[in-house]
C-alpha positions as CSV (number, residue, x, y, z in Angstrom):
1,M,0.0,0.0,-0.1
2,I,1.3,3.4,-0.9
3,K,0.7,6.5,1.3
4,L,1.0,9.9,-0.2
5,R,2.0,12.8,1.9
6,K,1.3,16.5,1.3
7,K,4.3,18.3,0.0
8,E,5.6,20.8,2.7
9,K,6.0,24.3,1.5
10,F,9.3,25.9,0.9
11,T,11.0,28.0,3.7
12,N,11.9,31.5,2.8
13,V,15.5,30.6,2.0
14,E,14.3,27.8,0.0
15,S,12.0,29.7,-2.1
16,I,14.7,32.1,-3.0
17,I,17.1,29.4,-4.0
18,V,14.4,27.8,-6.3
19,S,13.7,31.2,-7.8
20,I,17.4,31.8,-8.3
21,L,17.8,28.4,-10.0
22,G,14.8,29.1,-12.2
23,R,16.2,32.1,-13.9
24,G,18.6,32.4,-16.5
25,G,21.5,34.8,-16.9
26,K,24.1,35.9,-14.3
27,L,24.0,34.7,-10.6
28,K,24.0,38.3,-9.5
29,N,21.0,39.2,-11.5
30,S,19.3,36.1,-10.4
31,I,19.8,36.8,-6.8
32,L,18.8,40.5,-7.3
33,Y,15.4,39.7,-9.0
34,S,14.6,36.9,-6.5
35,L,15.0,39.3,-3.6
36,V,12.9,41.9,-5.4
37,E,10.1,39.3,-5.9
38,K,10.4,38.8,-2.0
39,G,9.6,42.6,-1.5
40,K,13.1,44.0,-1.2
41,T,14.0,47.1,-3.4
42,K,16.7,47.0,-6.0
43,R,18.9,49.1,-3.9
44,E,18.4,46.9,-0.8
45,S,18.9,43.9,-2.8
46,R,22.3,45.2,-4.3
47,I,23.4,45.9,-0.8
48,I,22.6,42.5,0.3
49,I,24.4,40.9,-2.5
50,K,27.6,43.2,-1.6
51,N,27.4,42.0,1.9
52,M,27.3,38.1,0.8
53,N,31.2,37.7,0.7
54,F,31.3,36.4,-2.9
55,D,34.0,37.3,-5.6
56,E,32.8,39.3,-8.4
57,S,33.9,36.5,-10.7
58,T,31.5,34.1,-8.9
59,L,28.6,36.5,-9.1
60,E,29.2,37.0,-13.0
61,K,28.8,33.2,-13.7
62,P,25.7,32.0,-15.5
63,V,23.2,30.3,-13.1
64,S,23.4,27.3,-15.3
65,R,27.2,26.8,-14.2
66,I,26.5,26.9,-10.5
67,T,28.3,24.0,-8.6
68,G,27.1,22.2,-5.6
69,K,29.7,24.0,-3.5
70,L,28.6,27.3,-4.7
71,L,24.8,26.6,-3.7
72,I,25.8,25.4,-0.2
73,M,27.7,28.7,0.2
74,L,24.7,30.7,-1.2
75,T,22.3,28.8,1.1
76,K,24.6,29.5,4.1
77,E,24.8,33.2,3.3
78,L,20.9,33.4,2.8
79,E,20.5,31.7,6.2
80,K,22.9,34.2,7.8
81,L,20.9,37.1,6.3
82,K,17.5,35.5,7.5
83,N,18.9,35.2,11.2
84,I,19.9,38.9,10.9
85,G,16.4,39.9,9.6
86,E,17.4,41.2,6.3
87,I,15.3,38.6,4.4
């Protein structure tokens, strides 16, 4: 017998990650517009991205070339911002 469970909703950080991965283009722009979708202004989003401790070359990479290690780092940075109350 198979039991089906309802899918749990994404947390705030998970929904931002899903939004980033669903976009094309540069990582920086994907993060920016994902934060704008969550209610931040472009200026606030740019400041948040600047505080994320990523190299400029990393932010210029296309989203399609994100590695697992970078994805883990991005998740940790977003968790930090969530704990501070930025997100």
